[in-house]
One Martini backbone bead per residue (centre of mass of N, CA, C, O) as a GRO file, in nm:
protein
  312
    1MET     BB    1   0.024  -8.815  -0.578
    2LEU     BB    2   0.268  -8.815  -0.347
    3ASN     BB    3   0.258  -9.026  -0.107
    4ARG     BB    4  -0.041  -8.961  -0.034
    5GLY     BB    5   0.025  -8.633  -0.011
    6ARG     BB    6   0.290  -8.569   0.165
    7VAL     BB    7   0.426  -8.416  -0.078
    8ARG     BB    8   0.413  -8.036  -0.067
    9TYR     BB    9   0.728  -7.952  -0.023
   10LEU     BB   10   0.965  -7.718  -0.169
   11ARG     BB   11   1.318  -7.688  -0.168
   12VAL     BB   12   1.522  -7.424  -0.320
   13SER     BB   13   1.853  -7.420  -0.421
   14LEU     BB   14   2.006  -7.171  -0.618
   15LEU     BB   15   2.281  -7.147  -0.448
   16ASP     BB   16   2.634  -7.178  -0.300
   17SER     BB   17   2.633  -6.875  -0.220
   18CYS     BB   18   2.761  -6.602  -0.005
   19ASN     BB   19   2.770  -6.287   0.206
   20LEU     BB   20   2.854  -6.484   0.427
   21ASN     BB   21   3.063  -6.656   0.713
   22CYS     BB   22   2.941  -6.883   0.873
   23PHE     BB   23   3.092  -7.128   1.059
   24TYR     BB   24   2.842  -7.351   1.057
   25CYS     BB   25   2.798  -7.353   0.724
   26ARG     BB   26   3.109  -7.314   0.643
   27PRO     BB   27   3.406  -7.357   0.553
   28ASP     BB   28   3.698  -7.192   0.609
   29SER     BB   29   3.808  -7.246   0.305
   30GLN     BB   30   3.576  -7.090   0.208
   31SER     BB   31   3.484  -6.848   0.030
   32THR     BB   32   3.335  -6.590  -0.040
   33HIS     BB   33   3.143  -6.446  -0.245
   34LYS     BB   34   3.046  -6.613  -0.556
   35GLU     BB   35   2.927  -6.579  -0.893
   36VAL     BB   36   2.880  -6.912  -0.919
   37GLY     BB   37   2.694  -7.189  -1.047
   38SER     BB   38   2.447  -7.086  -1.179
   39GLN     BB   39   2.144  -7.166  -1.278
   40PRO     BB   40   1.912  -7.163  -1.491
   41PRO     BB   41   1.577  -7.089  -1.466
   42GLU     BB   42   1.452  -7.315  -1.644
   43MET     BB   43   1.520  -7.558  -1.458
   44PHE     BB   44   1.353  -7.468  -1.219
   45GLU     BB   45   1.083  -7.440  -1.363
   46ARG     BB   46   1.052  -7.735  -1.455
   47SER     BB   47   1.064  -7.854  -1.170
   48ILE     BB   48   0.829  -7.702  -1.039
   49GLU     BB   49   0.610  -7.789  -1.240
   50LEU     BB   50   0.629  -8.092  -1.194
   51LEU     BB   51   0.577  -8.085  -0.882
   52HIS     BB   52   0.305  -7.954  -0.906
   53GLN     BB   53   0.172  -8.195  -1.063
   54LEU     BB   54   0.250  -8.385  -0.793
   55GLY     BB   55   0.150  -8.168  -0.533
   56VAL     BB   56   0.297  -7.916  -0.492
   57ARG     BB   57   0.228  -7.605  -0.269
   58LYS     BB   58   0.525  -7.543  -0.160
   59VAL     BB   59   0.778  -7.281  -0.199
   60ARG     BB   60   1.129  -7.259  -0.114
   61PHE     BB   61   1.381  -7.022  -0.121
   62THR     BB   62   1.730  -7.077  -0.127
   63GLY     BB   63   2.065  -7.167  -0.038
   64GLY     BB   64   2.245  -6.993   0.037
   65GLU     BB   65   2.178  -6.672  -0.109
   66PRO     BB   66   1.898  -6.590  -0.294
   67THR     BB   67   1.941  -6.274  -0.353
   68LEU     BB   68   2.189  -6.338  -0.557
   69TYR     BB   69   1.975  -6.430  -0.752
   70LYS     BB   70   1.875  -6.259  -1.031
   71GLN     BB   71   1.605  -6.459  -1.094
   72LEU     BB   72   1.408  -6.458  -0.851
   73PRO     BB   73   1.156  -6.297  -0.944
   74ARG     BB   74   1.092  -6.489  -1.176
   75LEU     BB   75   1.042  -6.747  -1.003
   76ILE     BB   76   0.812  -6.634  -0.839
   77ALA     BB   77   0.623  -6.564  -1.076
   78PHE     BB   78   0.608  -6.847  -1.190
   79THR     BB   79   0.490  -6.988  -0.942
   80ARG     BB   80   0.236  -6.809  -0.931
   81SER     BB   81   0.127  -6.902  -1.220
   82LEU     BB   82   0.034  -7.196  -1.113
   83GLY     BB   83  -0.115  -7.069  -0.856
   84ASP     BB   84  -0.282  -6.962  -0.562
   85SER     BB   85  -0.214  -7.228  -0.388
   86HIS     BB   86   0.050  -7.117  -0.352
   87HIS     BB   87   0.334  -7.107  -0.140
   88ILE     BB   88   0.574  -6.838  -0.116
   89ALA     BB   89   0.913  -6.863  -0.010
   90LEU     BB   90   1.184  -6.732   0.206
   91THR     BB   91   1.540  -6.762   0.279
   92SER     BB   92   1.733  -6.516   0.467
   93ASN     BB   93   1.988  -6.288   0.583
   94GLY     BB   94   1.895  -5.973   0.491
   95LEU     BB   95   2.120  -5.795   0.347
   96LEU     BB   96   1.928  -5.722   0.064
   97LEU     BB   97   1.628  -5.633   0.138
   98HIS     BB   98   1.636  -5.321   0.112
   99GLN     BB   99   1.640  -5.365  -0.212
  100HIS     BB  100   1.415  -5.632  -0.266
  101ALA     BB  101   1.136  -5.656  -0.120
  102ARG     BB  102   0.941  -5.516  -0.315
  103GLU     BB  103   0.993  -5.696  -0.567
  104LEU     BB  104   0.921  -5.970  -0.435
  105ALA     BB  105   0.632  -5.900  -0.363
  106ALA     BB  106   0.537  -5.831  -0.655
  107ALA     BB  107   0.597  -6.131  -0.761
  108GLY     BB  108   0.459  -6.317  -0.493
  109LEU     BB  109   0.553  -6.310  -0.210
  110ASP     BB  110   0.444  -6.432   0.113
  111SER     BB  111   0.722  -6.518   0.269
  112ILE     BB  112   0.974  -6.477   0.543
  113ASN     BB  113   1.293  -6.593   0.650
  114ILE     BB  114   1.519  -6.464   0.897
  115SER     BB  115   1.852  -6.479   0.970
  116LEU     BB  116   1.924  -6.447   1.334
  117ASP     BB  117   2.167  -6.499   1.608
  118THR     BB  118   2.160  -6.190   1.705
  119SER     BB  119   2.145  -5.857   1.889
  120GLU     BB  120   2.463  -5.820   1.841
  121ARG     BB  121   2.706  -5.681   1.664
  122GLU     BB  122   2.970  -5.833   1.752
  123ARG     BB  123   2.852  -6.118   1.741
  124PHE     BB  124   2.775  -6.111   1.449
  125LYS     BB  125   3.064  -6.082   1.343
  126ARG     BB  126   3.173  -6.350   1.460
  127ILE     BB  127   2.971  -6.542   1.312
  128THR     BB  128   2.979  -6.407   1.000
  129GLY     BB  129   3.237  -6.208   0.921
  130LYS     BB  130   3.043  -5.940   0.942
  131ASP     BB  131   2.971  -5.585   0.950
  132ALA     BB  132   2.599  -5.615   0.916
  133PHE     BB  133   2.367  -5.565   1.118
  134GLN     BB  134   2.218  -5.305   1.019
  135GLN     BB  135   2.147  -5.420   0.740
  136VAL     BB  136   1.954  -5.637   0.848
  137ILE     BB  137   1.758  -5.450   0.989
  138SER     BB  138   1.673  -5.311   0.727
  139GLY     BB  139   1.563  -5.573   0.601
  140ILE     BB  140   1.342  -5.626   0.806
  141ASP     BB  141   1.188  -5.362   0.766
  142ALA     BB  142   1.128  -5.412   0.464
  143ALA     BB  143   0.972  -5.674   0.499
  144LEU     BB  144   0.747  -5.552   0.680
  145LYS     BB  145   0.645  -5.351   0.458
  146TYR     BB  146   0.605  -5.575   0.197
  147ILE     BB  147   0.575  -5.848   0.354
  148GLY     BB  148   0.346  -6.037   0.501
  149THR     BB  149   0.548  -6.264   0.628
  150VAL     BB  150   0.757  -6.262   0.927
  151LYS     BB  151   1.056  -6.440   1.030
  152LEU     BB  152   1.274  -6.571   1.277
  153ASN     BB  153   1.600  -6.721   1.275
  154CYS     BB  154   1.772  -6.915   1.545
  155VAL     BB  155   2.088  -7.029   1.613
  156LEU     BB  156   2.191  -7.216   1.889
  157MET     BB  157   2.505  -7.188   2.085
  158ARG     BB  158   2.719  -7.300   2.296
  159GLY     BB  159   2.917  -7.025   2.385
  160VAL     BB  160   2.800  -6.806   2.168
  161ASN     BB  161   2.443  -6.736   2.189
  162ASP     BB  162   2.256  -6.849   2.429
  163GLU     BB  163   2.239  -6.573   2.603
  164ASP     BB  164   2.044  -6.429   2.365
  165ALA     BB  165   1.750  -6.532   2.374
  166ALA     BB  166   1.588  -6.313   2.528
  167ASN     BB  167   1.674  -6.079   2.341
  168MET     BB  168   1.544  -6.198   2.085
  169VAL     BB  169   1.255  -6.190   2.182
  170ALA     BB  170   1.244  -5.886   2.231
  171PHE     BB  171   1.317  -5.805   1.944
  172ALA     BB  172   1.072  -5.945   1.808
  173ASP     BB  173   0.844  -5.810   1.974
  174GLN     BB  174   0.904  -5.517   1.887
  175ARG     BB  175   0.835  -5.612   1.568
  176GLY     BB  176   0.613  -5.847   1.544
  177VAL     BB  177   0.784  -6.129   1.529
  178ASP     BB  178   0.840  -6.434   1.488
  179ILE     BB  179   1.031  -6.690   1.662
  180ARG     BB  180   1.298  -6.934   1.592
  181PHE     BB  181   1.455  -7.201   1.749
  182ILE     BB  182   1.756  -7.377   1.652
  183GLU     BB  183   1.910  -7.654   1.647
  184PHE     BB  184   2.216  -7.773   1.645
  185MET     BB  185   2.370  -7.922   1.364
  186PRO     BB  186   2.521  -8.136   1.187
  187SER     BB  187   2.805  -8.094   0.960
  188ARG     BB  188   3.064  -8.063   0.749
  189SER     BB  189   3.179  -7.805   0.913
  190GLU     BB  190   3.026  -7.941   1.196
  191PRO     BB  191   3.053  -8.256   1.317
  192ASN     BB  192   3.081  -8.149   1.621
  193ARG     BB  193   2.802  -8.098   1.804
  194ASP     BB  194   2.837  -8.114   2.123
  195ARG     BB  195   2.988  -7.836   2.191
  196ARG     BB  196   2.723  -7.661   2.072
  197TYR     BB  197   2.489  -7.800   2.186
  198ILE     BB  198   2.136  -7.708   2.251
  199ALA     BB  199   1.845  -7.755   2.381
  200GLY     BB  200   1.531  -7.634   2.343
  201ASP     BB  201   1.429  -7.690   2.634
  202GLU     BB  202   1.646  -7.520   2.773
  203ILE     BB  203   1.575  -7.252   2.649
  204ARG     BB  204   1.281  -7.239   2.738
  205ALA     BB  205   1.349  -7.248   3.049
  206ARG     BB  206   1.514  -6.971   3.045
  207LEU     BB  207   1.286  -6.811   2.977
  208PRO     BB  208   1.096  -6.516   3.106
  209TYR     BB  209   0.837  -6.715   3.039
  210GLU     BB  210   0.505  -6.823   3.006
  211LEU     BB  211   0.478  -7.104   2.808
  212LYS     BB  212   0.228  -7.192   2.569
  213PRO     BB  213   0.095  -7.412   2.377
  214VAL     BB  214   0.025  -7.430   2.030
  215TYR     BB  215  -0.082  -7.486   1.739
  216SER     BB  216   0.075  -7.726   1.513
  217ASP     BB  217   0.173  -7.840   1.236
  218PRO     BB  218   0.281  -8.158   1.196
  219ALA     BB  219   0.463  -8.085   0.928
  220ALA     BB  220   0.606  -7.891   1.091
  221ALA     BB  221   0.899  -7.794   1.251
  222ALA     BB  222   0.748  -7.611   1.444
  223ARG     BB  223   0.693  -7.521   1.791
  224TYR     BB  224   0.451  -7.332   1.958
  225TYR     BB  225   0.441  -7.028   2.169
  226GLU     BB  226   0.282  -6.848   2.438
  227SER     BB  227   0.240  -6.516   2.598
  228PRO     BB  228   0.102  -6.260   2.783
  229ARG     BB  229   0.387  -6.087   2.737
  230LEU     BB  230   0.331  -6.143   2.430
  231ASN     BB  231   0.284  -6.071   2.063
  232ILE     BB  232   0.418  -6.348   2.006
  233ARG     BB  233   0.576  -6.626   1.877
  234VAL     BB  234   0.750  -6.918   2.000
  235GLY     BB  235   0.982  -7.123   1.842
  236PHE     BB  236   1.075  -7.481   1.794
  237ILE     BB  237   1.357  -7.647   1.637
  238ASN     BB  238   1.402  -8.012   1.715
  239PRO     BB  239   1.579  -8.246   1.545
  240VAL     BB  240   1.731  -8.390   1.784
  241SER     BB  241   1.528  -8.415   2.042
  242HIS     BB  242   1.257  -8.375   1.827
  243PRO     BB  243   1.172  -8.543   1.587
  244PHE     BB  244   0.974  -8.473   1.260
  245CYS     BB  245   0.977  -8.701   1.030
  246ARG     BB  246   0.701  -8.850   1.018
  247ASP     BB  247   0.562  -8.563   0.884
  248CYS     BB  248   0.714  -8.528   0.633
  249ASP     BB  249   0.674  -8.298   0.319
  250ARG     BB  250   0.970  -8.297   0.181
  251LEU     BB  251   1.174  -8.147  -0.069
  252ARG     BB  252   1.515  -8.120  -0.223
  253LEU     BB  253   1.666  -7.871  -0.431
  254ALA     BB  254   1.956  -7.839  -0.567
  255SER     BB  255   2.167  -7.644  -0.767
  256ASP     BB  256   2.257  -7.923  -0.932
  257GLY     BB  257   1.961  -8.102  -0.935
  258ASN     BB  258   1.942  -8.245  -0.677
  259LEU     BB  259   1.712  -8.472  -0.527
  260TYR     BB  260   1.578  -8.477  -0.195
  261GLY     BB  261   1.421  -8.628   0.093
  262CYS     BB  262   1.676  -8.529   0.273
  263LEU     BB  263   1.920  -8.362   0.438
  264PHE     BB  264   2.046  -8.666   0.549
  265SER     BB  265   2.064  -8.789   0.266
  266GLY     BB  266   2.227  -9.006   0.017
  267GLN     BB  267   1.975  -8.976  -0.163
  268SER     BB  268   1.938  -8.920  -0.524
  269THR     BB  269   1.814  -8.715  -0.803
  270ASN     BB  270   1.864  -8.579  -1.123
  271LEU     BB  271   1.642  -8.359  -1.253
  272PHE     BB  272   1.786  -8.212  -1.480
  273ASP     BB  273   1.872  -8.463  -1.640
  274LEU     BB  274   1.592  -8.580  -1.685
  275LEU     BB  275   1.466  -8.333  -1.834
  276GLU     BB  276   1.677  -8.347  -2.069
  277ASN     BB  277   1.690  -8.688  -2.134
  278ASP     BB  278   1.416  -8.820  -1.947
  279PRO     BB  279   1.116  -8.702  -1.884
  280GLY     BB  280   0.930  -8.964  -1.870
  281SER     BB  281   1.090  -9.067  -1.586
  282SER     BB  282   1.059  -8.850  -1.358
  283GLY     BB  283   0.811  -8.934  -1.192
  284GLU     BB  284   0.919  -9.214  -1.099
  285ALA     BB  285   1.181  -9.111  -0.970
  286ILE     BB  286   1.039  -8.945  -0.753
  287ALA     BB  287   0.871  -9.171  -0.627
  288THR     BB  288   1.117  -9.337  -0.541
  289LEU     BB  289   1.237  -9.126  -0.355
  290VAL     BB  290   0.998  -9.103  -0.163
  291ARG     BB  291   1.002  -9.408  -0.078
  292SER     BB  292   1.302  -9.364   0.054
  293LYS     BB  293   1.201  -9.233   0.287
  294LYS     BB  294   1.295  -9.280   0.644
  295TYR     BB  295   1.248  -9.101   0.895
  296LEU     BB  296   1.516  -9.072   1.114
  297GLY     BB  297   1.706  -8.841   1.134
  298CYS     BB  298   2.006  -8.688   1.228
  299ALA     BB  299   2.106  -8.923   1.421
  300GLN     BB  300   2.080  -9.115   1.131
  301ALA     BB  301   2.277  -9.025   0.924
  302GLU     BB  302   2.407  -9.080   0.604
  303GLN     BB  303   2.475  -8.767   0.578
  304LEU     BB  304   2.633  -8.470   0.584
  305PRO     BB  305   2.549  -8.156   0.537
  306SER     BB  306   2.540  -7.870   0.322
  307PHE     BB  307   2.389  -7.581   0.390
  308ILE     BB  308   2.482  -7.401   0.147
  309ARG     BB  309   2.367  -7.619  -0.070
  310MET     BB  310   2.065  -7.709   0.081
  311GLY     BB  311   1.938  -7.474   0.294
  312GLY     BB  312   1.876  -7.614   0.593
   0.00000   0.00000   0.00000
């Protein structure tokens, strides 16, 4: 097992293209969705199988937007074939789920996180650059019909959508899905975090509910709360104000084959190259990468990430 069993979670970014243009995720100069640069599924399969042998038991497929990757059902089915002990998850913007939710569930998908930053159509258009709010709602409904566990992810930004927090909780409660509010983090496309940043504790204090903490897995990013007035849990992912790096159990595989120990780390090893040219050294290379994990948090980032390339 890697690092005394700490690394059990692999996030796989399948491609770095998307069908939305959220301003905080990608540079303004980057064009909208182009189906280019996708790696063949065999490289992802070999990587997932190797990391399974080394102890990984949860795999989350991300992007870009992973539902644009045509071989996604194949990768889910392959990961499921490695054993029922795997938890297979997906993070999606929901735009295509009305078409694909049933097929993804049949392939073996266990859970999905759907990114939605507002409950208002016009605000959605301003944030994402696309008038597709109702299409995402249809995707959420399809996910609820076919996929076992559905959660909403909401990045809150001061002066952009922070006033929508209570409406988002009501929206999630109406559909019976947990919601997690995520602190705005610096990235290559938005290096100046301060003007948009709002702490999770401030959002929690604003919500019109008496929220009581419930047990959260120490290795999980979210800390959850419940209220007698809600049928759902409200989670907060606060990597800036309350870093959770100490208990991190994640590795991140980017679509170009680079494996990272941290979203904000400048250190990586190209797993695709190792598997092609020197597979016998891949295990030790991964162990070295894991030992290099510094657990410092985004406040002490070695480099700012590209969320569209590394999956957020």
